[in-house]
C-alpha positions, 0 to 999 in steps of 0.5 A: 833244172835250177831256176836262176834269178838275177837282179838286172841293174838295167831294169832294177828288177830281179828277173828270171835268167833266160839265155838268148841261146841255151847252147851259147851263154855269153858273159862279159866282165870289165877287167883291170887296167894293167899298171899295178897290183889289184887291190882287194876291192878289185877282187870282188867282181871277179869272185862274183862272176866266178860264182855265177860262171860256176853256177852256169857251168853246172846248170847248162854245161861248161862247154855252153858258156863263154866267159870274157874278161878284158885287160886294158893295156893302153891307158894314160895311167900305164903311160904315166907309170912307164914315164915314172919308172923308165920301163917299156910299156909292154914290160909293165903290162906283161908283168902286171897281167902275170901278177893279176893271174897269180892273185886271182888264181890264189883266190880260186877264181876260174880263168875266163875263156877269153882274156882280150887285150885292148891293143889287139883290138884297135882295128875293131875299135876304129871300125866301130868309131867310123860306123858311129860317125857315119850314122851321125852318133859321133864327130871328129874334132881337132884330132879327137872323135867324140860320141854325141850323147844327145844323139842317143835318147836312152842315155842315162837309163842304166844309172837312172839320170838325165843328161841335164842332171848329170851335167849339173851334178858331175865334173865333166871335162871342159874342151872347146871342141866338144859340142856338149859337155857330156860328149865323151872321147872315142879317139884321141891324138897321141904325141910321138912319145905315147902309144899310137895307131894310124887312123882316118883322124890321125895317129892316136889311141882309143878312149877307155869306153870304146875298148869293151864295146869292140872287144865284146862284139868281136868275141860275143856278138852285138847281143849277149847275155850278161855284162857286169862289174863294180857299181863304180863302173855303172856311170860313166863306163857302162852307160857309155858302153851301152850308148855306143854299142846300141848306136853302132848296132841299133837292131841288137840288145848289147847286154840283156842283164847287167850285174853290179857289185857294191863297194868294199870297206875295211873295218867300217871305213872306205879303203884309202891310202890316206887312212892306211887301210889300203891293201892289195890282194898280194899284200894279204897273200904275202902276209900268209892269208890263204886265198880260201880265207879271202874267198870265204870272207867275200861269201859272207856278204851278198854281192849287192850289199857293201862289204866290210873286210875285218880281222874278226871275219878273217879269223872266223873264216880261218877257224871255220875252214880248219874245222871243215878240214878236220871234218873231211879227215874224220868223215871220209875214208879217203880225205884226198878223194876228188869230186866231180860235181855230181852231188852238189847240194840242191839247196845250195844251188837254189840259193845261188839261183836266187841272185847269187845268195852266198850268205844263204849258201853258207847257212846251208853249209853250216847246217850240213856241217852239223848233220855230218858231225852228228853221224858216227859213220864215214862216207855218208851221203850228206858228207859226200855231198858237203865236200862235193859242194865245197869243191864246186864253190871253189874251196879246193883246200880247206886246211888253212893252218897248213897253207899258212905254214907252207907259205911262211916256209916258201916266203922265208926261202924266197927272201933268203934266196933274194938277199943272198943273190943281192949280196953276191951282186954287191960283191961283184959290183965292188970287185968291178969298182961299180960303186954306184951299183953297190951303193944302190943295193946297200940303200935298197937293203936299208929301204926294205928293212934288211940289216947287213953287217960286213965281217971278215967272214963275210956279210951277215944279215937280219930282217928289221921289224919293218921288213918290206918284202915287196921292196926287197922283191923290187930291188931284186928285180931292178938288179936282175937278181 
């Protein structure tokens, strides 16, 4: 059996992973707040855990691993998006969850075993909050319930800071009902126009941190094996999770291992809208970048190192995957054959076992590639192992040029269908003398970069250089086309 060693953020050491129960290995990854598209940085923890789960499946068996990733579907950002657009909250969250699934599926990420939504676990959150109050670790004040940070002596150990240092170096919410500036909200009141649930402290909604504690306990128990997320969640989110979970269950360990991935940059700079280098996973997919290419670029950097997305890396990934597609056609008698994971390369498994060392995995794959190319025979053991290993690693489709072409065709078909449907809707609106709707479609076309010219033979259209597919899709959605 491959020995798995992981860097435990909690102890700041690389430790041998020994599950609490080898027949029931449990992992929890903090998922998205569902109000908008996932940006490229959001994909990094998903792919880190995807690699980890694939390794655990291989070593222990898929039926012995339980992987949970949540959806935060009650949050002030969601409320703000609903107020801004006039759309129901449930409609926004359902749409965003579907977007998330589509995007992560495109990257080859396995779906978790459970994807709990916060709104389905309000009862469990209220019960945990009440337990914290009864044990003296939380208090109610002016419709709020707050966690008493000073009541938990180990607060700050995950991030390596004392409470006093945190107060001195951080911005904390000033509120007259707080006993200590670092105390954080477990429950807060809701006005009539906001989502809310009845509780002993009045109608309200949960704070962000209590969600993951309640959902992980419900699905994995008070003690489980691995918890993770981006390094930006280490404080305060994960620090607060530990505090409230350990105080609610003082005899449990909560998560034994903590994994945190580093942040992502674009062309050497922090990704931000102000710099014009901010993009979502969907932006890349819509530009024709296959998910396998994105996955390959992520593999080039160890998860604990800052990652830099560059066009040079993207192009190198395209070339390498296409080379492997050609190699597959030439080195196998049946290039469409499926693999079952029985021939995964041991060196690759050892590299993954050494703290998910994906750069070392690629080094080994390059070595295997050279060995296959030096052979004149098909179906050699090294070739079969190579492609079994690639499938195990989540590279289901290697021919990126074909994927580029197929996506370009699909995109063109989708664009044509949307435009034709919107033109038909505009015609219907004109006939019904609904000029406001007709003008809205006209203005929407202009904003999306679709140039429309009305002629005696009918409307003719073309795409301007600045065509924006996302804006066209939003127009189609708003118009019901």
